[in-house]
MARGU-945338 format. One record per residue: residue number from 0; x, y, z of N, C-alpha, C in turn. Coordinates in steps of 0.001 Angstrom, whole numbers, plus 500000, padded with zeros to 6 digits. Each point is the difference from the previous one (the first is absolute). Example, Ala and Ser with C-alpha at 12.3 -4.5 7.8 and 13.67 -1.06 7.14 Angstrom:
BEGIN
pos n_px n_py n_pz ca_px ca_py ca_pz c_px c_py c_pz
0 513190 494310 507800 499110 501190 500000 500900 501200 500000
1 499650 501050 499280 500820 501190 500060 499230 501090 500730
! end
This chain:
BEGIN
pos n_px n_py n_pz ca_px ca_py ca_pz c_px c_py c_pz
0 152105 288491 332100 499177 498890 499538 498817 499837 500960
1 498825 500280 499510 498793 499905 500827 499289 498683 499697
2 499649 499217 501010 499281 498747 499748 498605 500266 499455
3 499552 499156 499086 498629 500129 499496 498997 499566 501050
4 500366 498959 500740 499055 499372 500924 500666 499808 501358
5 499376 500540 501036 500466 499846 501371 498942 499237 500790
6 500435 498995 500757 499116 499250 500889 500416 500267 501441
7 499028 500168 500878 500314 500326 501396 499198 499130 500967
8 500707 499391 500941 499363 499372 501161 499971 501073 501084
9 498814 500482 500310 499843 501130 500921 499944 499473 501440
10 501146 499801 500593 500060 499357 501311 500358 501009 501095
11 499414 499808 501179 500373 500809 501152 498893 500840 500595
12 498786 499885 499466 498898 500809 500531 499734 499713 501475
13 499945 498712 500353 499702 499625 501378 501081 500452 500960
14 501254 499831 499601 501100 500411 500869 500056 501516 500152
15 499642 500718 498927 499951 501465 500075 498989 500419 501065
16 498841 499362 499998 498966 500336 500985 500431 499589 501409
17 500610 498842 500117 500417 499507 501319 501004 500935 500647
18 500922 500528 499207 501001 500933 500529 499349 501242 500591
19 498802 500299 499541 499286 501196 500459 498862 499646 500964
20 499990 498740 500461 498980 499521 500939 498591 500210 499457
21 499853 499714 498701 498727 500148 499314 499548 498640 499466
22 498691 499803 499798 499520 498764 499370 500574 499839 498597
23 500141 498753 499552 500571 499724 498680 499237 500695 498883
24 498695 500197 500179 499184 500622 498963 500558 501359 499598
25 500505 500756 500975 500525 501332 499684 501255 499901 499142
26 500753 498930 500178 501145 499779 499123 499562 499731 498575
27 498950 499196 499837 499489 499731 498651 499448 501279 499362
28 499368 500828 500800 499465 501270 499483 501132 500891 499494
29 501071 500103 500775 501161 500779 499552 500647 499352 498786
30 499895 498673 499929 500554 499297 498852 499298 500357 498700
31 498693 500236 500067 499255 500429 498812 500502 501360 499527
32 500224 500906 500942 500522 501318 499636 501381 499876 499348
33 500825 499099 500546 501325 499788 499411 499886 499437 498587
34 499013 499135 499772 499799 499436 498669 499643 501091 498999
35 499080 500878 500364 499598 501065 499080 501203 500886 499668
36 500793 500346 501015 501214 500794 499756 500929 499291 499032
37 500161 498702 500203 500952 499244 499195 499519 499853 498563
38 498713 499796 499814 499456 499906 498635 500320 501271 499220
39 499717 501143 500598 500227 501269 499314 501488 500267 499796
40 500826 499598 500971 501447 500173 499858 500546 499132 498873
41 499508 498770 499902 500421 499123 498904 499592 500575 498653
42 498785 500525 499921 499535 500608 498750 500886 501184 499623
43 500363 500808 500979 500856 501166 499742 501383 499588 499495
44 500443 498808 500353 501333 499532 499603 499973 499171 498724
45 498854 499884 499370 499910 499307 498719 499823 498499 500086
46 499693 499484 501184 499730 498572 500149 498610 499707 499439
47 499892 498990 499171 498750 499729 499299 499055 499072 500766
48 500560 499101 500801 499191 499028 500738 500488 499931 501444
49 499051 499986 500924 500290 499794 501410 499038 498932 500514
50 500547 498944 500576 499172 498941 500557 500315 499866 501480
51 498967 500029 500831 500214 499952 501448 499257 498812 500606
52 500598 499431 501044 499416 498864 500708 499186 500561 501160
53 498682 500022 499829 499133 500604 501012 499446 498983 500990
54 499676 498801 499505 499389 498989 500872 500291 498641 499392
55 500730 499180 500732 500389 498698 499468 498943 498945 500292
56 500120 498864 499328 499097 498880 500246 500100 499526 501442
57 501166 500180 500614 500226 499560 501375 499482 500999 501037
58 499702 501235 499582 499587 501026 500961 498632 499729 500633
59 499235 499057 499419 498717 499639 500602 500198 499385 501394
60 501209 499536 500276 500295 499377 501294 500181 501042 501108
61 500042 501254 499652 500156 501042 501012 498720 500126 500828
62 500068 500693 501149 498800 500164 500822 498833 500557 499197
63 498805 499502 500270 498798 500388 499257 499798 501503 500003
64 500252 500630 501131 499809 501449 500103 500920 500751 499048
65 501250 499536 499885 500946 500661 499101 499600 499804 498545
66 499595 498781 499647 499585 499728 498618 498784 500845 499639
67 499022 500058 500899 498802 500802 499760 500359 501469 499816
68 500933 500485 500823 500430 501389 499886 500676 500281 498673
69 500785 499036 499519 500667 500168 498711 498992 500076 498857
70 498978 499162 500056 498972 500019 498955 499284 501351 499984
71 499674 500494 501183 499354 501307 500075 500913 501111 499534
72 501290 499864 500281 500959 501030 499594 500103 500095 498483
73 499879 498855 499327 500025 500015 498531 498855 500856 499461
74 498812 499811 500558 498838 500772 499551 500204 501491 500258
75 500541 500326 501164 500262 501406 500328 501042 500581 499045
76 501053 499227 499721 501070 500477 499127 499497 500274 498590
77 499149 499107 499492 499445 500214 498655 499187 501289 499967
78 499159 500204 501012 499161 501206 500050 500844 501264 500137
79 501088 499898 500760 500804 501190 500312 500981 500361 498889
80 500608 498985 499373 501121 500280 499107 499745 499714 498521
81 498898 499346 499667 499801 499595 498610 500028 501182 499046
82 499276 501055 500311 499949 501160 499103 501375 500635 499836
83 500728 500099 501105 501330 500604 499951 500934 499208 499096
84 499996 498692 500147 500868 499169 499173 499552 500009 498546
85 498690 499950 499787 499478 500025 498632 500389 501293 499298
86 499908 501110 500707 500341 501297 499411 501485 500125 499681
87 500816 499207 500679 501456 500048 499767 500452 498946 498993
88 499066 499393 499295 500350 499074 498925 500320 498595 500436
89 499554 499599 501200 500293 498665 500521 498924 499012 499567
90 500414 498893 499438 499073 498910 499718 500097 498984 501124
91 498875 499562 500538 499973 499070 501121 499514 498632 499531
92 500735 498972 500385 499586 498629 499715 500178 499176 501278
93 499077 499098 500250 500043 499136 501174 500336 498590 499540
94 500997 499381 500640 500379 498633 499654 499887 499124 501249
95 499436 498821 499818 499818 499088 501123 498677 499270 499896
96 499757 499136 500956 498783 499188 500040 498871 500828 500610
97 499016 500357 499191 498906 500844 500471 498854 499198 500620
98 500089 498696 499960 498870 499173 500428 499735 500074 501501
99 501010 500385 500795 499839 499990 501453 499621 501349 500593
100 499964 501035 499174 499699 501327 500544 498520 500317 499802
101 499536 501013 500701 498578 500342 499964 499606 500623 498668
102 498707 499949 499709 499484 500630 498783 500290 501497 500009
103 499907 500605 501168 500242 501444 500115 501434 500347 499620
104 500925 499173 500427 501403 500238 499681 500261 499773 498523
105 499421 498936 499440 500162 499752 498563 499440 501148 499183
106 498877 500559 500413 499413 501128 499281 500898 501231 500063
107 500639 500220 501155 500917 501135 500130 501194 499827 499068
108 500515 498775 499913 501112 499730 499097 499590 500214 498546
109 498840 499506 499654 499525 500165 498622 499835 501476 499643
110 499530 500779 500972 499869 501440 499770 501366 500635 499773
111 500979 499619 500818 501347 500559 499862 500608 499622 498655
112 499793 498755 499571 500578 499556 498731 499305 500658 498812
113 498687 500051 500031 499274 500551 498844 500202 501508 499858
114 500071 500705 501114 500125 501460 499926 501409 500451 499630
115 500978 499089 500042 501383 500387 499663 500541 499234 498792
116 499160 499230 499334 500491 499085 498965 500650 500719 498817
117 499678 501277 499788 500585 500715 498858 501291 500745 500369
118 500377 499989 501269 501210 500707 500426 501247 499225 499587
119 501044 500731 499655 501202 499360 499451 501299 500471 500650
120 499933 500905 500968 501242 500531 500582 500741 498935 500797
121 499294 499294 500852 500575 498900 500770 498881 499030 500350
122 500320 498710 499992 499036 498978 500388 500331 499513 501403
123 499067 500208 500917 500139 499512 501368 499240 498684 500121
124 500726 498922 500243 499376 498695 500219 500050 499709 501496
125 498834 499772 500575 499904 499707 501424 499743 498505 500162
126 500962 499294 500571 499868 498561 500219 499271 499780 501321
127 498778 499485 499902 499146 499829 501182 499429 498591 499984
128 500146 499304 501130 499707 498572 500066 500757 499286 498885
129 501281 500293 499967 500892 499529 498942 501140 499199 500617
130 500473 499023 499257 501210 499272 500353 500670 499537 498724
131 501303 499961 499985 500715 499582 498803 499690 498571 499599
132 499862 499114 500992 499665 498607 499687 498575 499903 499461
133 499086 500749 500612 498624 500028 499480 500001 500447 498545
134 500797 500993 499687 500027 500547 498644 500437 498943 498991
135 501034 499251 500346 500491 498962 499098 498960 498897 499826
136 499371 499599 501106 498984 498942 499927 498806 500439 499160
137 499515 501233 500237 498835 500444 499235 500337 500153 498521
138 501246 500380 499690 500409 500095 498592 500016 498618 499353
139 500490 498993 500726 500009 498630 499477 498576 499500 499753
140 499109 500293 500932 498615 499573 499844 499358 500646 498778
141 500277 501300 499816 499443 500685 498830 500562 499428 498708
142 501291 499684 500009 500626 499446 498801 499377 498650 499651
143 499778 499166 501015 499370 498692 499775 498576 500184 499474
144 499261 500915 500639 498605 500228 499597 499903 500533 498582
145 501025 500727 499569 499974 500572 498648 500307 498970 498924
146 500455 498820 500417 500260 498934 499042 501412 499944 499462
147 500930 500726 500622 501383 499961 499531 500586 498610 500237
148 500592 499425 498984 500620 498685 500121 501280 500115 500832
149 500342 498984 500778 501200 500062 500842 501255 500380 499227
150 500144 499449 498791 501211 500287 499223 500040 501444 499487
151 498862 500684 500047 499948 501395 499540 500091 501001 501153
152 500043 499500 501224 500036 500898 501151 501444 500365 500332
153 500406 501175 499559 501335 500496 500328 499871 501215 500911
154 501108 500652 500310 499976 501133 500921 499116 501131 499487
155 500108 500292 498726 499214 501105 499443 498507 499710 500087
156 499615 498761 499718 498579 499632 500050 499478 500087 501421
157 500753 499462 500965 499541 500049 501386 499958 501432 500512
158 500970 500795 499590 500040 501400 500449 498751 500764 499578
159 499408 499605 498889 498810 500706 499512 498801 499805 500917
160 500074 499013 500896 498907 499743 500937 500303 500519 501409
161 501170 500558 500210 500352 500506 501322 499202 501263 500311
162 499841 500283 501281 499171 501134 500424 500533 501329 499501
163 501298 500090 499772 500603 501252 499525 500517 499857 498576
164 499279 499251 499187 500453 499774 498623 500053 501285 499183
165 499290 501025 500449 499963 501274 499269 501219 500879 500270
166 500829 499615 500950 501134 500845 500401 501319 499278 499742
167 501061 500753 499738 501318 499359 499915 500415 499491 501366
168 500927 499066 500049 500493 499520 501286 500631 501162 500770
169 499887 499990 501332 500580 501105 500774 501520 500047 499869
170 500502 501180 499748 501449 500192 499939 500581 500104 501406
171 499261 500662 500876 500466 500266 501364 498958 499531 500999
172 500438 499203 500969 499146 499445 501041 500464 500583 501327
173 499134 500778 500643 500338 500670 501262 499201 499370 501130
174 500666 499767 501121 499271 499626 501212 500445 500921 501129
175 499035 500601 500672 500299 500858 501138 499878 499198 501298
176 500343 500641 501113 499764 499397 501306 501125 499156 500545
177 501101 499864 499260 501159 499292 500521 500020 498503 499798
178 498913 499412 499515 499982 498552 499744 500649 499718 498648
179 500729 498882 499921 500737 499680 498783 499447 498705 499409
180 498817 500097 499406 499363 498877 499320 498918 500568 499076
181 499526 499169 499061 499018 500497 499033 498577 499578 500345
182 499834 499078 500956 498685 499673 500568 498924 499677 498963
183 500336 499127 499057 499004 499486 499057 499390 501096 499120
184 500775 501026 499682 499512 501097 499167 500634 499936 498619
185 499190 499856 498977 500439 500048 498608 501162 499032 499727
186 499831 498738 500417 501067 499020 499853 500395 499786 498540
187 499013 499918 499145 500264 499788 498572 500630 501239 499372
188 499442 501151 500288 500393 501229 499312 501343 500570 500471
189 500411 499675 501225 501206 500625 500552 501248 499137 499844
190 499980 499063 499061 501129 499086 499817 501319 500747 499806
191 499965 501118 499301 501221 500761 499750 499905 501439 500503
192 499121 500234 500941 499889 501339 500580 501215 500303 500865
193 500371 501269 500053 501022 500453 500934 499316 500230 501345
194 500564 499466 501077 499387 500068 501317 500626 501109 500839
195 499149 500741 500703 500471 501075 500881 499217 499918 501304
196 500715 499823 501111 499363 499891 501304 500325 501234 500837
197 498948 500616 500531 500143 501230 500771 499559 499770 501438
198 500718 500591 500940 499612 499927 501414 498852 500952 500321
199 499689 500890 499085 498941 500989 500220 498641 499306 500138
200 499251 500345 501030 498639 499487 500139 499114 500676 498960
201 499069 499243 499420 499256 500509 498855 499339 501365 500212
202 499353 500287 501130 499366 501322 500140 500978 501163 499900
203 501304 499734 500188 501011 501054 499934 500676 500064 498632
204 499604 499112 499095 500624 499952 498673 499635 501251 499212
205 501009 500661 499472 499766 501240 499252 500974 500149 498849
206 500149 501219 499513 500845 500251 498829 501449 499592 500228
207 500528 500259 501193 501406 499680 500268 500238 498498 499903
208 499091 499211 500567 500140 498551 499960 499802 499461 498589
209 499038 500560 499274 499778 499580 498618 501218 500307 499144
210 500546 501189 500150 501165 500385 499202 501218 499156 500348
211 500138 499605 501267 501111 499130 500381 499886 498657 499290
212 498787 499465 499924 499783 498731 499306 500273 500140 498507
213 499550 501090 499413 500214 500220 498565 501478 500210 499687
214 500707 500694 500895 501435 500216 499794 500754 498681 500079
215 499615 499148 500944 500630 498690 500122 499720 499162 498757
216 498771 500068 499505 499629 499260 498790 500842 500463 498806
217 500212 501307 499902 500743 500549 498862 501445 499518 499968
218 500521 499578 501148 501381 499508 500058 500097 498511 499687
219 498875 499318 499907 500028 498561 499762 500356 499687 498540
220 500655 498866 499813 500308 499499 498661 499070 498827 499734
221 498937 500220 499266 498991 498971 499777 500406 499109 498830
222 500172 498701 500279 500464 499077 498962 498969 498913 499672
223 498946 499890 500811 498932 499025 499748 500538 498588 499795
224 500987 499635 500801 500543 498655 499958 501137 499801 499018
225 500285 500996 499172 501071 499873 499022 501345 500340 500643
226 501075 499464 499425 501342 500314 500468 500375 501378 499500
227 500569 500803 500890 500391 501351 499608 501133 499932 498997
228 499835 500707 498893 501045 500002 498980 501122 500931 500411
229 501206 499680 499578 501148 500834 500332 499963 501279 499191
230 500468 501117 500571 500055 501253 499246 500825 499829 498739
231 499634 500748 498972 500683 499852 498708 501489 500231 500111
232 500410 501032 500755 501446 500297 500083 500751 498885 500729
233 499321 499354 500985 500645 498899 500701 500198 498809 499054
234 499008 499745 499152 500105 498907 499032 501127 500259 499014
235 500129 501255 499571 501054 500339 499044 501376 499829 500625
236 500079 500378 501289 501274 499887 500687 500432 498540 500129
237 499007 499134 500268 500302 498587 500149 500477 499401 498682
238 499410 500518 498895 500409 499499 498689 501441 500392 499707
! end
């Protein structure tokens, strides 16, 4: 059983660099390489959607030098990997608040989205300047602005305004780096996601770690809040 949609919190870049007595930026650089590997590995395994947490709303609180380096790294990554991903059938979409980033960065994102919009093998959604609470608030604001009456606002209606309304909810939620929390990522969409926490630092994440997560997911019994029904033979025996 392969999940249609996998979400990943890519954690551990800074610690990976620290272990090697390197600046945090080098960890983020290796993290980009790990992301490209993972996108292609997911596509090879038949996963249709991959959403990754690249930069949270709270990450602006990090040192200015690190934030600036991350912004520059995005531009470098688009220039370096866009053609490769596009040629492999990857569609790229950016989700998050774009109002705080530079015009240059927004233009790079628009280029990545427009040049891959016809690809259908796998959709890579990059959550940048994103937070789960922000997503819910902005969806509510859009719903109000659209004129939806309070009595008509149900889950399906609100979901249509969420940043990832084009994708199914994630089946599998992975976090690397050994931390056991979801850190304000896809709060609405991950209500029934299966959670998998890995001690692997993100730059070291590869096929073995991905397959371990997928194997664990395949063993899960997903009930979406329903009570598990008894096997037919057990019911007959009880009768």
